[in-house]
C-alpha positions in Angstrom: -16.6 27.4 -49.3 -18.9 25.5 -46.9 -18.1 25.1 -43.3 -20.4 23.2 -41.0 -20.1 23.0 -37.2 -19.2 19.6 -35.8 -20.1 20.5 -32.3 -20.5 23.2 -29.6 -18.3 24.4 -26.8 -19.8 24.6 -23.3 -17.8 27.0 -21.3 -18.2 29.0 -18.1 -17.8 32.2 -20.1 -21.2 33.8 -20.9 -19.7 36.8 -22.7 -16.6 37.9 -24.6 -15.7 40.1 -21.7 -15.8 37.1 -19.3 -13.6 34.9 -21.5 -9.8 34.9 -21.2 -8.0 36.7 -24.0 -6.1 33.6 -25.0 -6.6 29.9 -24.4 -3.3 29.4 -22.6 -4.6 31.8 -19.9 -7.6 29.6 -19.1 -7.5 27.2 -16.2 -11.2 26.4 -16.4 -12.6 23.2 -17.7 -14.8 23.3 -20.8 -16.8 20.6 -22.6 -16.6 20.1 -26.3 -19.8 18.4 -27.3 -19.4 16.8 -30.7 -22.7 16.3 -32.6 -23.9 12.7 -33.0 -23.3 12.6 -36.7 -19.6 13.3 -36.1 -19.1 11.2 -32.9 -17.3 8.4 -34.7 -14.6 10.9 -35.7 -13.6 11.0 -32.0 -12.4 7.3 -32.1 -8.8 7.2 -30.8 -8.7 10.9 -29.7 -8.1 9.8 -26.1 -4.6 8.7 -26.9 -3.5 12.3 -27.2 -3.1 14.6 -24.2 -3.2 17.8 -26.3 -5.6 18.7 -29.1 -5.9 21.6 -31.5 -9.5 22.9 -31.5 -10.7 25.2 -34.3 -13.9 27.2 -33.7 -16.0 30.0 -35.2 -15.9 33.2 -33.2 -19.6 33.8 -33.7 -19.7 37.1 -31.8 -16.8 38.7 -33.7 -17.1 41.9 -35.7 -16.1 40.8 -39.2 -15.6 44.3 -40.7 -12.7 45.1 -38.3 -9.4 45.6 -40.2 -7.3 47.5 -37.6 -7.1 47.1 -33.8 -5.0 48.1 -30.8 -3.3 44.8 -29.7 -3.5 44.1 -26.0 -1.0 46.3 -24.1 -0.1 48.4 -27.1 -1.0 52.0 -28.0 -0.3 51.7 -31.7 -3.0 50.7 -34.2 -2.1 47.6 -36.2 -3.7 45.5 -38.9 -5.8 42.7 -37.6 -3.6 40.1 -39.2 -0.8 41.3 -36.9 -2.9 40.6 -33.9 -4.8 37.9 -32.1 -8.0 39.8 -32.0 -11.2 37.8 -32.4 -12.6 40.6 -34.6 -11.4 39.8 -38.1 -12.8 39.1 -41.6 -12.9 35.3 -41.0 -13.2 34.8 -37.3 -11.6 31.4 -36.8 -10.3 30.8 -33.3 -8.0 28.0 -32.2 -6.5 26.8 -29.0 -4.2 23.9 -28.0 -6.1 22.3 -25.2 -5.2 19.6 -22.6 -7.6 16.7 -22.9 -8.8 15.6 -19.5 -11.4 13.0 -20.5 -13.4 11.7 -23.4 -16.8 10.4 -22.5 -19.0 9.4 -25.4 -19.3 12.4 -27.7 -17.9 14.8 -25.2 -14.4 16.0 -24.5 -13.5 17.6 -21.2 -10.6 20.0 -21.8 -8.6 22.9 -20.3 -7.2 25.8 -22.3 -10.2 27.3 -24.2 -11.0 31.0 -24.4 -14.3 30.5 -26.2 -17.7 31.9 -25.1 -20.4 29.4 -24.1 -22.2 28.1 -27.3 -19.3 28.7 -29.7 -19.5 26.4 -32.8 -16.6 23.9 -33.2 -15.2 23.6 -36.7 -12.5 20.9 -36.3 -10.4 19.0 -33.8 -6.9 17.6 -34.5 -4.2 16.0 -32.4 -1.4 18.4 -31.4 2.0 17.2 -32.4 4.8 17.2 -29.9 6.4 20.3 -31.4 3.1 22.2 -31.1 3.0 21.3 -27.4 6.0 23.5 -26.8 4.3 26.7 -27.9 
């Protein structure tokens, strides 16, 4: 398996503690900067008002297998949680696209720390917007 980052998230969250626990809780604007080699892949993205963004939670603890989910006192397996700490720390958010300008996307709805690597961007289908 070989994943390569296609860009970087610029967010107002310098640390994990400063970031919202889920993207839907965020009202702050973030910039997704897509690297020049991948800029052509953004053609047509502005026709969608919602996008799915997949990113690498680079500050995650990958050895974590059990966590206390938010608001719960019982320990559960990490696959039964939304914890960023997990064996393969892939994050995702459905974001609202505000503007595409060159190789940058201005969005709302990310919970990622500033400097988080972006893995992929996809249009959100109407059924996904209801989540």
